[in-house]
C-alpha positions as CSV (number, residue, x, y, z in Angstrom):
1,X,11.6,-60.9,3.0
2,X,14.0,-60.3,0.1
3,X,16.5,-57.6,-0.4
4,X,15.0,-54.3,-1.1
5,X,16.2,-50.7,-1.5
6,X,18.1,-49.5,1.6
7,X,18.9,-45.8,2.0
8,X,20.2,-43.7,4.8
9,X,18.5,-40.3,5.4
10,X,19.0,-37.2,7.6
11,X,17.3,-36.9,10.9
12,X,15.4,-33.6,11.0
13,X,12.9,-31.9,13.4
14,X,10.2,-33.3,11.0
15,X,11.2,-37.0,11.5
16,X,12.8,-37.0,15.0
17,X,9.6,-38.6,16.4
18,X,10.2,-41.6,14.1
19,X,13.6,-42.0,15.7
20,X,12.1,-41.8,19.2
21,X,9.5,-44.5,18.3
22,X,12.1,-46.7,16.7
23,X,14.4,-46.5,19.8
24,X,11.5,-47.3,22.1
25,X,10.9,-50.5,20.2
26,X,14.5,-51.6,19.5
27,X,16.3,-50.7,22.8
28,X,15.7,-51.8,26.4
29,X,16.7,-48.3,27.6
30,X,14.9,-45.0,27.3
31,X,16.7,-41.9,25.9
32,X,16.0,-38.4,27.2
33,X,15.1,-35.3,25.4
34,X,18.7,-34.0,25.5
35,X,19.7,-37.1,23.5
36,X,17.3,-36.2,20.7
37,X,18.2,-32.5,20.8
38,X,21.9,-33.5,20.4
39,X,21.1,-35.9,17.6
40,X,19.7,-33.0,15.6
41,X,23.0,-31.2,15.8
42,X,25.4,-33.9,14.6
43,X,24.6,-34.0,10.9
44,X,26.1,-37.0,9.2
45,X,26.7,-38.7,12.5
46,X,23.0,-39.6,12.8
47,X,21.0,-41.3,10.1
48,X,17.6,-43.0,9.7
49,X,17.7,-46.2,7.8
50,X,14.9,-46.8,5.2
51,X,13.9,-50.1,3.7
52,X,11.7,-49.5,0.6
53,X,10.9,-46.0,2.0
54,X,9.9,-47.2,5.5
55,X,12.0,-46.2,8.5
56,X,13.3,-49.4,10.0
57,X,16.6,-48.5,11.7
58,X,18.8,-45.7,12.8
59,X,22.4,-44.9,13.9
60,X,23.4,-42.0,16.2
61,X,27.0,-41.1,17.0
62,X,28.9,-38.4,18.7
63,X,32.6,-37.3,18.9
64,X,34.2,-38.2,22.2
65,X,37.5,-36.5,23.2
66,X,38.1,-38.1,26.5
67,X,41.4,-39.9,27.5
68,X,43.5,-37.7,25.2
69,X,42.0,-39.4,22.3
70,X,39.6,-38.4,19.5
71,X,37.0,-41.2,19.3
72,X,33.7,-41.7,17.6
73,X,31.1,-43.1,20.0
74,X,28.1,-45.1,18.5
75,X,25.4,-44.1,21.0
76,X,22.7,-46.2,19.2
77,X,22.6,-48.4,16.1
78,X,19.5,-50.6,15.7
79,X,17.1,-52.1,13.3
80,X,13.5,-53.4,13.8
81,X,13.6,-57.2,14.2
82,X,11.7,-58.1,11.0
83,X,14.2,-56.2,9.0
84,X,17.3,-57.7,10.4
85,X,19.7,-59.7,8.3
86,X,18.9,-57.7,5.2
87,X,22.1,-55.6,5.2
88,X,20.6,-52.6,6.9
89,X,22.8,-52.7,10.0
90,X,25.8,-53.3,7.7
91,X,24.9,-50.1,5.7
92,X,24.8,-48.2,9.0
93,X,28.1,-49.5,10.3
94,X,29.7,-48.9,6.9
95,X,28.4,-45.3,7.0
96,X,30.1,-44.8,10.4
97,X,33.3,-46.4,9.3
98,X,33.3,-44.3,6.1
99,X,33.0,-41.1,8.2
100,X,36.0,-42.3,10.3
101,X,38.0,-43.1,7.2
102,X,37.3,-39.8,5.5
103,X,37.9,-37.8,8.6
104,X,41.2,-39.7,9.1
105,X,41.6,-38.2,12.6
106,X,39.9,-40.7,14.9
107,X,41.8,-43.0,17.1
108,X,39.0,-45.5,17.3
109,X,35.2,-46.0,17.2
110,X,33.5,-47.7,20.1
111,X,30.1,-48.6,21.6
112,X,28.6,-50.4,24.6
113,X,26.7,-53.7,24.2
114,X,24.8,-55.6,26.9
115,X,27.0,-58.6,27.8
116,X,24.3,-61.1,26.9
117,X,23.7,-59.7,23.4
118,X,25.7,-62.3,21.5
119,X,24.1,-61.4,18.1
120,X,25.3,-57.8,18.4
121,X,28.7,-58.8,19.6
122,X,29.2,-61.2,16.6
123,X,27.8,-58.5,14.2
124,X,30.3,-55.9,15.3
125,X,33.2,-58.4,15.4
126,X,32.6,-58.9,11.6
127,X,33.7,-55.3,11.1
128,X,36.9,-55.6,13.2
129,X,35.5,-54.5,16.6
130,X,36.9,-56.2,19.7
131,X,35.8,-56.4,23.3
132,X,38.2,-54.1,25.1
133,X,36.5,-53.7,28.5
134,X,33.6,-54.9,30.7
135,X,31.7,-52.2,32.5
136,X,30.0,-53.5,35.6
137,X,26.5,-52.0,36.3
138,X,26.6,-49.8,33.2
139,X,22.9,-50.0,32.6
140,X,20.3,-48.9,35.0
141,X,16.9,-50.7,35.3
142,X,17.8,-53.6,32.9
143,X,19.3,-57.0,33.4
144,X,22.0,-57.9,33.0
145,X,23.3,-54.4,33.9
146,X,26.9,-55.1,32.7
147,X,28.1,-54.0,29.2
148,X,31.1,-54.7,27.0
149,X,32.9,-51.9,25.4
150,X,33.5,-52.9,21.7
151,X,36.1,-50.9,19.9
152,X,37.7,-50.8,16.4
153,X,41.1,-49.0,16.5
154,X,42.5,-47.0,13.6
155,X,45.8,-45.7,14.9
156,X,48.8,-47.8,15.9
157,X,51.6,-46.2,17.8
158,X,54.0,-44.7,15.2
159,X,57.5,-46.4,15.2
160,X,59.1,-42.9,15.2
161,X,57.2,-42.0,18.4
162,X,58.4,-45.1,20.1
163,X,62.0,-44.4,19.1
164,X,61.8,-40.8,20.4
165,X,60.5,-41.9,23.7
166,X,63.5,-44.2,24.1
167,X,65.8,-41.3,23.4
168,X,66.8,-42.5,19.9
169,X,66.2,-40.8,16.6
């Protein structure tokens, strides 16, 4: 397959079923109705990927404010197997990173990847993501159940903050 026209489009109540079908094919886990209800509320943080006007992928994110950080969590990012290596996943990751850049208020962006998914790990590493943690028994009903947390950080500790903590100005 050659390069075609790739576009990202909004997820709406009219096309949410396409997202459900895509996720059933692409991911080994099942997402509940709350997931899809929440996806409809996040605007630019969830997109369908079209290749020559056919839905072939999707990305769904949410803002996470745990651990005194403001982070963007990539809940899902996937593409149908026959359409991989055509730049579609790259378009979706670039969309997410652009949101982070324009917002300029995220500490990092992160996601979970099954520990045996070497292709996904290499893919995210190309964008500056690093493995920062291994979560044992993260997944239910799939093997292996362990996941890596991949993260791309945006903020480094400010030198002024470090000096202030040491009592110096």
